[in-house]
Residue, then its C-alpha position, 0 to 999 in steps of 0.5 A: m111852620s113845618e119842617g122842610a119841603g121834601g129836601p134836607v132840613i138842618k135844625l139848630h138845637d139850643d146848647g147842642p148840635l145841628r140836627v140834620k134830616g137827610p139824606i145829604t152828602v158831607v164833603d171833607p176838606d180833601g174833597t172826599a164825599y160821604e153819602l149819608k143816607r140815614k134819616t136823621f143825624f147830628l153834627c157837632r157845634c161845640g168842637a169837643s166831639l171825638d167823632k167830628p163832624f158828628c156829635d157824640g154828646s160832648h156839648r153836655r160834658i163841657g157846658f156848651a152854650a149857644r142860642d143862635r137863631a137863623s136870620s133871613p138871607d136878606s139881613r146877612s152881609k153879602s160878603r159872607v159865604 
């Protein structure tokens, strides 16, 4: 399967971050929007990054483990956002 159809792509990495191929906009809890025009960047999943929401490689240091797989939108609960 090819990645993306011209829009942003988010890829989960085993035991690591989310790779985002943009450009996209990240909005913080206060509503401040940041236009990210870089072609590729990584978002933290482990919670240990000192550069949140971006990955700084801390997942390797803390031994973060995650082997999540995406599921079909039809298989998820309707109550989830």
